[in-house]
NUMILUM-867383 format. One record per residue: x, y, z of N, C-alpha, C, O in turn. Coordinates in steps of 0.001 Angstrom, whole numbers, plus 500000, padded with zeros to 6 digits. Example, Ala and Ser with C-alpha at 12.3 -4.5 7.8 and 13.67 -1.06 7.14 Angstrom:
// NUMILUM-867383
513190494310507800512300495500507800513200496700507800514236496681508465512850497750507080513670498940507140512900500030507870513409501138508039
END
This chain:
// NUMILUM-867383
500854498801500000500000500000500000500883501241500000501886501299500712500509502219499206501271503461499133501059504266500400499937504715500631502073504478501242501893505152502526501606506627502375501109507256503309501912507207501194501731508639501016500329508988500552499963510163500507499537507971500206498188508244499709497192508111500839497056507043501436496488509207501136495519509200502226494149508757501755493220508650502556494014508501500483492746508035499943493050507184498728494189507173498262492066506471498202492260505630497032492157506494495782491058506730495279493287506962495281493290507796494084492817506986492887493109505796492766492079507656492004491499506995490839492336507307489605492576508473489292492772506285488916493654506436487762492993505803486545492510504673486606492976506543485438492451506037484170493634505629483295494496506451482983493670504352482900494729503830482032494156503681480628493159502990480416494814504350479666494323504341478279495397503703477399496495504240477252495059502536476809496022501823475966495238500873475059494255500269475489495670500747473822494963499862472888495353498395473074494773497508472448496343498145473942496779496769474201496219496279475532496585496811476580495342495279475518494812494729476785495921494205477702495806494287478925497007493662477104498100493154477932498780494291478704499109494146479881498984495424478022499595496577478699498705497092479819499178497418480908497397497158479533496451497617480563496503496686481767496525497145482909496521495371481513496550494396482611497807494570483458497753494507484686498947494790482785500206494937483513500197496173484406500513496097485593499835497303483822499823498550484592498785498483485710499033498941486825497629497914485404496561497804486411497015496948487595496732497270488749497710495871487299498189494985488363499185495704489277499122495590490501500101496444488657501107497175489433500461498222490328500796498322491508499534499004489774498955500131490511497936499680491552497857500265492633497158498650491241496186498165492234496893497583493451496358497629494559498084497039493256498847496522494393499275497637495335499580497386496501499298498873494832499652500034495648498423500721496243498549501743496918497243500169495996496035500719496602495272501699495737494306502303496203495680501875494488494973502793493603493766502106492978493756500891492775492748502911492676491564502418491971491761502659490482491989503794490063491677501600489678492022501690488267490787501463487400490018500526487617490620502334486422489666502118485337490442502181484041491565502687484016489859501671482953490628501590481720489786501955480513488556501916480546490490502313479442489871502592478149490818502095477079492032502263477195490272501481476031491107500867475006491369501779473815492094501401472894490783502984473823491055503937472746490752505349473235490205505547474319491121506323472405490959507713472806489525508136473010489224508886473938488626507662472148487208508045472258486622507557473579485886508287474242486951506312473965486470505781475249487013506605476412486314506858477393488271507017476283488889507795477360488182509126477560487943509533478698487844509806476479487170511103476585485785510946477198485358511773478003485085509879476813483761509621477401483897509332478892483099509811479697484911508549479257485121508207480668485391509451481501484881509576482614486194510376480966486537511585481720485323512478481939485267513215482924484364512421481046483151513231481199482082512506482000481081513109482387482286511206482254481292510405482966481587510312484461480682510420485289482865510109484799483231509977486209484575510650486443485342510884485509484844510955487703486062511692488045487251510744488174487104509574488524488440511287487879489664510544488138490748511542488515490590512747488317491848511036489059492913511894489571494152511906488690495021512762488858494245510967487753495426510870486897495066510053485669494304509089485751495630510454484514495450509699483277496808509164482828497752509930482632496898507829482668498068507194482057497704506915480611496804506124480332498408507568479690497950507615478302499024507084477356500128507623477288498683506016476626499575505508475592499620506521474448498586507006473987500836506829474003500982507877472996500554507419471614499911508178470889500898506191471228500604505712469880499463504706469923499639503564470348498276505154469471497104504290469391496459504493468029496554505585467469495807503475467482495116503643466195493908504558466355493336504678467438493542505187465270492407506106465322492818507410465970493516508209465347492406507645467197492762508857467938493982508565468806493901507814469778495105509165468447496331508885469202496390509708470484495501510510470768497467509489471260497602510170472549497745511669472427497344512407473327498325512141471297498432513582471076497045514228471037496791515231471704496161513632470244494819514200470078494028514090471383493284515006471734494182512982472098493485512842473380493955513928474349493141514542475039495261514161474398495804515207475280495259516575474903494837517348475763495272516865473606494776518170473137493324518375473539492950519448474011492508517345473352491081517490473669490837517602475169489963518351475603491599516867475954491443516977477411491732518398477870490998518961478681492810518973477342493230520294477799492403521426477206492262522471477842491857521254476015491227522388475330489725522273475117489053523282474902489189521055475174487786520903474814486907520376475945485725520710476022487477519561476811486664518979477883486636519942479073487681520385479547485448520253479539485296521173480667485387520395481981484377519952482529486619520238482474486840519502483722486706520430484914487154521575484867486098519945485974485930520752487181487246520918487930487449521918488618488140519938487799489429519994488481490532519586487514490295518911486512491724520010487840492886519675487025493211518193487147493197517638488246493506517542486002493900516130485979495243516026485268495338516383484094496288515544485950497579515364485286497538514216484284496764513270484431498394514318483255498479513303482201499905512773482150500858513539482009500043511448482267501347510782482170501365509985480869500607509028480711502232510381479939502335509695478655503195508447478792504205508446479496502777507380478107503559506149478039503969505963476585503107505854475713505267505925476307505716505927474920506980505092474739507781504923475659507127504576473522508349503869473157509149504691472167510140504212471616508725505928471935509325506747470882510338507733471439510609507767472639510895508541470528512019509386470893511572510684471552510378510933471721512553511508471922512300512737472668511442513721471904510624514420472504511609513793470582510824514750469787509336514470469902508529515391470022508972513173469865507559512809470004507038513168471394505919513662471537507848512919472407507466513254473778507284514758473928506337515209474572508193515541473330508111516994473422506793517506472852506200518438473396506332516902471760505052517324471184503916517072472164503026517909472310503940515928472834502903515618473813502929516571474991501877516991475474504115516917475457504228517871476567503742519251476155503104519947476945504037519650474928503568520949474439502053521006474358501461522076474506501422519866474124499958519832474029499284519826475394498069519997475483500067519629476471499483519724477808499724518549478718499236518538479848500474517541478255500822516435479154501806516925480215502491517930480023501868516208481326502688516655482455503999515893482599504972516437483121504039514650482149505260513864482296505147512679481340504103512476480722506232511886481217506212510720480345507067509618480954507920509863481807506816508408480493507596507254480898507755506358479672506825506220478877508908505763479521509185504972478327508895503475478546509020502935479645508500502843477432508329501394477425509678500738477121510486501320476397509939499550477650509114498831478635509138499520479996510164500043480432507989499507480650507823500246481899508536499544483050508351498351483292509351500320483747509979499817484969509052500114486149508556501231486294508828499113486979507834499223488047508131500402488967507245501222489210509343500507489480509658501564490445509562502956489817509125503912490459509980503053488550509874504352487881508414504737487672508039505892487876507595503780487271506175504055487082505547504547488373504832505549488380505816503834489481505221504222490758505719505600491202504951506391491750506997505886490969507539507183491374506890508315490595506558509353491169506706508127489291506096509184488480504614509358488819504094510474488825503955508253489097502547508335489505502422509099490818501578509986490943503260508758491799503204509466493078503507510951492910502868511797493535504481511260492065504859512654491835503699513459491255503414514565491714503031512900490241501929513627489609500706513713490524499967514696490480500494512699491344499380512767492287499644513805493381498719514472493843500914513940493796501239515016494740500955516374494115500432517274494773501304516514492839501003517758492126499498517992492073499024519100492325498752516940491743497293517039491684496708517470493030495871518371493077497138516836494121496606517164495446496980518593495850496183519300496467498184519006495502498620520363495827497766521401495101497358522401495692497499521159493818496675522093493040495246522098493562494626523155493674494721520914493884493352520847494423493243521611495736492268522325495970494251521455496591494241522157497878494322523671497669493614524434498327495187524095496751495298525527496448493973526079495936493534527150496355493337525338495026492070525797494460490977525849495519490143526755495515490984524871496427489983524858497494490157526059498420489181526693498819491420526368498759491686527540499598491237528815498893490655529707499510491517528891497582491111530071496812489593530210496797489063531309496953488893529083496607487417529142496609486880529543497972485936530329498062487476529009499038487032529370500385487270530855500648486433531527501251488415531362500191488702532790500351487695533633499595487183534624500116487411533232498356486468534003497547485068533968498156484364534978498178484670532786498652483355532677499290483284533545500538482286534221500787484368533515501324484393534310502548484282535793502242483472536500502843485104536267501300485072537691500957483728538077500365483186539135500686483189537225499504481903537523498879480801537636499927479994538565499894480775536677500863479744536712501902479960537885502857479010538544503278481216538130503187481525539225504103481096540568503502480420541362504155481497540809502251481143542084501627479637542208501447479075543293501600478986541099501122477530541139500968476855541469502292475923542272502334477330540845503384476736541099504698477042542510505203476246543098505935478202543050504807478547544404505236477668545458504588477436546518505167477179545174503394476386546171502665475102546532503418474679547688503408474485545545504067473187545789504711473266546855505802472492547811505751474163546739506791474227547799507808474729549130507246474336550189507735475587549091506229476077550349505646474960551097504927474851552319505026474138550351504206473006550987503527472017551533504551471482552629504380471773550767505619470870551238506676471418552506507316470668553451507559472731552535507593473343553725508191473247554920507242473004556045507679473435554675505952473353555761504972471958556393504959471818557615504909470950555556505004469575556070504979469231556796506284468539557814506273469719556267507398469451556933508666470126558302508726469520559272509183471366558386508273472070559672508251471365560664507327471315561860507614470827560167506225470113561031505304468856561604505970468534562782505815468150560734506719466953561198507427467317562274508462466630563288508582468394562039509197468806563014510202469201564340509564468863565403510083469915564284508442470311565506507751469115566275507218469144567501507110468062565536506887466848566183506364465899566645507470464793567109507196466346566514508729465545567040509834464441566139510317463465566621510892464561564821510098463500563909510510463294563919512019462184563668512489464344564204512786464234564247514246464429565656514785464823565846515936464154566616513959464273568005514390465424568718513714466294568107513093465398570034513855466429570864513237467794570621513890467909570568515115468834570474513043470180570247513552470952571564513591470794572432512732471778571677514601472653572851514651473704572733513543473984571627513081474292573858513109475320573798512056476465572862512406476983572165511533476867572837513670477966571972514070477602570493513909478386569704513380476393570129514378475962568732514279475743568352512816476062567236512404475197569288512032474971569016510612476301568725509903476388567838509053477322569486510267478643569267509659479194567895510028479774567203509191479005567506511301479446566184511733478687565093510971479281564107510536477373565276510812476556564315510073477024564205508624477043563114508054477394565318508041477865565319506654479152564523506512479321563762505558480061564702507468481323563959507442481055562465507618481636561635506918480164562128508563479820560720508784479186560115507540479497558983507167478305560860506902477634560376505696478634560145504572478552559143503861479584561078504408480590560940503360481469559721503614481783558976502686481868559516504870482703558364505210481947557052504985482511556081504481480695557034505353479881555839505167479706555528503684479759554368503275479497556581502875479352556397501432480634555844500826480588554956499975481780556368501262483057555876500751483276554413501124483755553623500311482923554059502357483085552681502797482167551751502006482574550655501622480925552187501763479988551382500983480501551185499564480372550104498990481083552241499004481644552143497658482794551143497623482906550367496674483652551150498645484768550199498706484255548770498826484787547865498183483230548560499640482661547230499808482061546741498493482259545588498110481328547616497799480727547246496514481804546890495489481659545930494732482885547674495473483977547401494537484621546065494841484890545281493931484873545797496124485477544528496518484587543359496120485082542332495656483287543507496295482346542452495938482389542189494432482391541035494003482424543255493629482466543085492174483778542446491734483783541602490838484882542837492347486183542257492009486169540748492233486616539989491372485667540315493366485679538887493654484661538123492823484833536926492589483608538786492375482699538117491442483404537824490131483241536746489559484188538781489654484965538552488441485976537435488661486080536518487845486723537510489764487797536548489984487284535140490256487972534162489962486092535030490810485518533713491081484759533158489892484209532059489966484720533910488787484003533464487605482503533461487775481794532711487103482015534304488676480565534351488945479908535581488348478764535905488667480637536260487484480108537475486880479529537142485517480245536686484626478250537366485356477587537131484079477251538477483453476565539299484061477737538697482235477467539941481532476219539793480673475977538747480071475438540857480631474220540890479819474445541881478683474413543093478900474670541377477486474983542245476352473714542737475682472767541983475461473724544032475364472592544670474706473094545924473987474166546430474319472340546434473007472762547669472337472685548854473310471674549049473985473764549639473369473831550798474253474400551980473472475441551864472826473710553109473537474219554326472909475190554991473877474785555478474933476459555008473520477489555464474440477331556927474837477511557272476005476999557781473890476885559207474219475808559432475269475958560274476155474724558675475165473635558800476147474086558319477513473780558942478529474821557201477537475292556656478816476313557590479452476269557816480661477226558132478664478229559060479192477565560308479750477943560795480816476571560828479029475840562009479503475149561715480833475115562562481726474603560512480952473923560111482192474900560074483360474618560616484429476046559434483157477040559335484231477585560710484597477746561023485777477872561539483579478381562886483841477375563703484644477761564486485511476094563526484362475057564229485120475007563790486568474800564605487467475197562493486791475180561982488165476361562504488974476248562715490181477497562714488304478707563163489005478888564678488981479848565192489555477985565395488327478122566844488199478195567567489542478978568508489672477407567165490553477519567849491851478938567798492433479377568761493061479654566696492234481025566612492724481931567608492009482819568209492613481686567771490700482486568734489935482146570166490325483037571006490444480867570447490522480449571804490887481031572209492236481367573375492448481150571237493155481702571554494468483151572002494379483649572674495282483829571636493302485232572035493102485375573058491980486485573379491555484238573566491506484226574550490410484905574006489157485603574744488461484706572717488864485274572101487674484238572037486562483051571835486819484686572207485343483805572056484183483871570615483697484946570020483630482706570058483357482648568751482718482252568965481271481146569426480990483142568635480351482912568848478921482660567508478236483362566530478493481660567469477368481344566277476586481607566565475123481179567595474604482301565672474461482670565872473069482296564638472266483021563643472262481150564711471583480683563600470753480582564111469320479508564528468886481665564083468601481714564691467281481114563770466224481262562549466288480434564377465249479964563676464054479042562511464337478155562581465187479278561431463596478399560257463690478558559500465007477721558665465349479630559789465745479875559051466984478827559343468049478629558540468962478159560477467941477123560820468930475991559801468920475345559573469943475757559199467779474672558223467668475190556788467705474426555843467506476490556626467959477097555300467914476612554415469065476672554805470231476140553238468721475732552248469728476675551056469654477131550683468574476961550468470792477774549260470838477008548179471599476033548465472293477460546950471460476867545842472202477717545616473452478884545235473360477120545855474620477883545741475863476928545498477032475707545504476872477509545288478195476734545204479431476593546622479969477571547202480441475406547181479907475197548588480249475577548893481685476200549920481955475210548012482614475489548244484027476993548288484284477473549134485039477743547369483651479189547327483889479902548515483242480846549049483824479472548934482061480079550107481427479717551368482211480525552293482292478524551420482784478144552527483674479079552554484881479545553618485287479354551366485460480254551283486612481657551733486214482319552449486964482104551313485040483419551693484524483544553205484382484515553796484854482564553831483734482607555278483508482496556049484826483166557063485019481655555565485713481502556234487007482827556252487757483198557263488352483533555137487727484809555047488427485842555986487812486515556725488531485971555961486487487013556742485826486717558243485859487612559047486123485474558618485593485126560048485629485181560552487070485620561673487325484729559712488014484808560093489423486251560299489863486541561230490615487160559440489401488577559622489715489118560913489115489882561633489758488717561202487878489185562431487228488780563660488033489558564603488177487560563641488555487091564767489375487850564797490703488262565860491168488028563629491303488688563565492612490103564123492570490529564816493494490831563823491501492246564200491436492494565481490631493624565767490237491431566241490393491576567517489696491082568635490609489923568633491023491946569575490918491574570684491805491096571904491041490337572708491581491517572057489812491082573195489001491157572814487534491957571969487132490304573460486742490308573185485310489067572432484890487951572891485137489242571264484250488097570578483668488344569095483517489466568600483628487243568407483259487261566995482895486507566867481578485362567307481470487140566270480585486537566169479260486395564706478872487360563943478925485188564320478481484913562956478044484560563006476564483638563712476158485305562246475763485124562283474306484900560887473753485380559895474301484158560834472653484041559623471844484854559849470578484681560864469904485745558907470249486603559100469087486828557778468365486711556698468943487156557903467074487687556746466362489123556541466824489829557522467059489582555287466964490939555050467466492025555791466693493011556229467286491856555940465362492909556592464584492994558090464849493949558737464417492008558656465555492055560077465889492976560360467071493312561516467325493384559334467789494169559530468997495652559475468680496094558649467881496406560342469297497833560378469013498712560449470253499912560700470139498128560228471461498990560270472628499789558980472733499413557950472173500873559052473444501975558095473368501568556639473597501784555794472728500985556342474751500738554950475112499674554286474259499565553060474249498885555082473538497829554516472702498369553975471395497710553151470761499546554409470971500034554048469649500195552538469495499880551985468442500679551879470527500892550435470445499581549717470127499559548790469318498491550145470765497204549489470541496583549937469225495998549127468506496708551237468903496083551774467698496630551102466447495889550876465490497911550782466446498532550195465259497943548836464899498023548409463747497346548149465888496794546829465622495289546742465863494696545678465682494674547836466265493251547783466623492388547671465351492624548392464382491404546781465351490517546694464192489662547959464076489509548714465037489113548172462884488317549384462684486919549269463268486117550193463132486611548148463919485295548016464547485329548353466028484454547930466783486345549121466453486452549583467832486088551063467906486167551805466927485687551453469106485440552863469394486217553229470655486418552388471531486647554466470744487468554904471880486701555907472733486075556830472213486757555715474048486243556686475013487455557292475712488243556580476335487593558588475605488741559270476202488278560148477358487390560984477195488887559952478533488578560746479721489841561516480086490829560938480539489793562841479880490964563694480042490709564682481181489646565300481246491685564826482075491538565795483160492760566700483221493764566459482552492657567733484025493766568682484222494274568592485652494632569594486272494296567368486157494615567149487561496084566980487856496949567468487129496350566268488954497710566169489477498607565285488626499831565406488686498021564404487842498820563502487027499334562303487803499239562255489030499881561335487077500361560094487670501829559918487305502173559976486124502706559705488287504124559480487972504304558312487004503558557334487052505293558424486135505539557403485113505774556030485732505347555018485177506448555990486877506753554707487520505498553971487973505503552744488076504423554708488243503177554087488707502282553660487554501385552838487743502508554201486368501614553926485252501704552477484774500723551926484273502882551859484927503075550501484413502203549475485121501769548505484500501934549673486428501156548675487178499901549271487799499391548756488794499406550351487215498282551069487825496994550255487814496103550495488629496885549281486884495655548486486798495755547165487557494869546318487443496826546983488329496939545779489137496141545939490425495923547053490901495708544805490984494892544851492200495727545306493392496910544985493507495082546058494269495694546596495485496962547388495169497998547210495809496859548277494155497962549158493795497526550609493975497379551319492980497312551077495205496901552464495410498018553415495045499198553082495158497630554617494599498631555629494286499174556285495547498757555968496661500112557207495349500740557897496483499986559146496905500295559740497938499002559546496117498257560760496453497412560523497699496955559408497948497210561582498476496474561448499741495025561037499529494393560510500444494490561272498328493100560895498047492980559503497444491876559054497135494112558812497272494066557487496656493286556518497527493310556595498755492588555597496853491760554640497575492476553330497832493677553308498098491721552223497751492241550906498117493080550275497025493777549292497277493029550814495817493754550208494714492957549151493982493518548402493182491649549071494239490799548093493565489988548704492425489571547993491511489765550006492473488888550638491491489384550483490071488627550058489199490653550822489814491201550710488461491383549250488060491276548911486882491656548390489031491738546958488734490380546455488248490313545687487289489302546882488901487962546493488479487668547051487085487066546367486257488089548287486826487905548867485486488577547995484431488008547726483373489789547561484735490519546723483796489789545403483558489724544928482424489238544804484623488502543546484467487253543741483626486921542882482809486559544849483811485356545115483025485699545267481548485038544687480687486740546054481259487138546279479866487596544974479229487230544679478091488392544193479948488871542916479418487714541972479133487725541260478129486711541962480014485536541113479806484768541505478555484025540696477999484946542752478107484309543233476870485249543139475667484978543713474612486356542409475835487340542217474763487934543547474310488240543728473132488094544464475240488653545773474937489972545986475638490600545038476109490385547230475703491654547572476357491538548960476955490854549829476413492215549160478080492256550467478734493714550888478879494563550092479279493997552155478549495367552678478510495400554014479227494441554783479156496492554295479913496641555574480590497844556326480029498895555736479778497681557627479835498764558560479522498680559683480536497611560260480735499790560002481178499724561028482214501085561698482385502131561114482102501036562936482855502236563684483193501965564442484482500958565139484604502862564301485433502678564936486737502517566446486559503314567105485892501450566970487184501172568405487127500382568848485916499947569998485847500185567944484948499481568338483726498218567531483463497471567838482534497972566518484257496737565775484097496935564382483536498056563951483267495813563683483365495820562289482909494795562085481806493797562800481713495067561094480980494137560682479926493957559174480037494908558413479857492737558748480334492397557329480311491606557068479039490598557724478780492068556106478249491414555784476987490926554345477021491690553422477303489650554169476732489028552848476726488688552493475281488010553255474592489156551348474832488818550852473508487814549708473672488094548718474348486656549854473053485622548818473143485187548418471733485035549271470859484987547117471519484468546687470209483012547110470063482251547119471030482643547458468843481264547900468609480284546749468683479096546944468941480797545532468451479925544364468480480538543319469386481759543209469496479674542549470037480100541467470912479370540207470517478280540253469946479988539070470831479284537798470669478339537625471847478774537629472999477082537477471574476080537331472638475791535853472813475190535213471950476229535323473942476055533889474195474716533622474858474390532472475149
END
């Protein structure tokens, strides 16, 4: 019995030779493994979709569907819930083995099979399998915990927001200027915390693969105008102008996208532009990609198809140091400015744009402002 195995690992042996299957099965069952078999590639693929296994021992040269094709289909076509390592069994040279490894196999063993080598490679790949399964389980538990935590936090924060609003509106009597100011600060802090919780929840929905996008035709100029109107009070409080530039036919341009997520994207980026601009303006434009000529956009523009549209958000704010621009869209990468948040907002923006098969680029110079450019395809595949 294999002392390192805490459970009966299930191994699928795929070989067109019944004698080879019998030999390998005898060796592995003596070590306590549970063995199932398939005599060709088609049977193996059906078996993998019918019941779970922890390792595939795959003969490389079989008639009909060979081990190369079986490996390719396992890695690219079969939707497995967990990772399954593949051990190739071959009598051929290194070049043939290299092709199998490139297609997604994890290791190989040569015929005739030596018992101790076979057992060592099986144990090695099963340790890899268990390690990956444990890592994935921890990741899922973390995502579930954060998702539930952020969801549960929203309820008291929303309740507090509504209660503070009632107090500010005089529901319990007239407030003195001093108390009103304190209430305003509390309300602003609560709103910021609620926004952070909502952002964290959306980030983990994306990362856990639980985010479903609903694609529909959306007129971008209308959506941008809507978001700019919602954020106008923030700009007015700082005496900033919000300029909208929808030139020519682009004003009527509609794209296929998830309206709620693009609204969230624009709210975050335009809100940031207002937050980090003390004087001047924020300008939101719709443009064809070839109309843009700022530095960081050139790499994308040179290869962008003509079925993309660009949203440009330009401010006259503090700007972003060049050293920070390279990783600004990474998670938990807050800037050095005193108004910088948790570092999740721009990461979420990047996830939203990527989910729409687009790209987001930043150009900025300290003291002169920033330009965030979003490239979105005009059409999406609606699944």
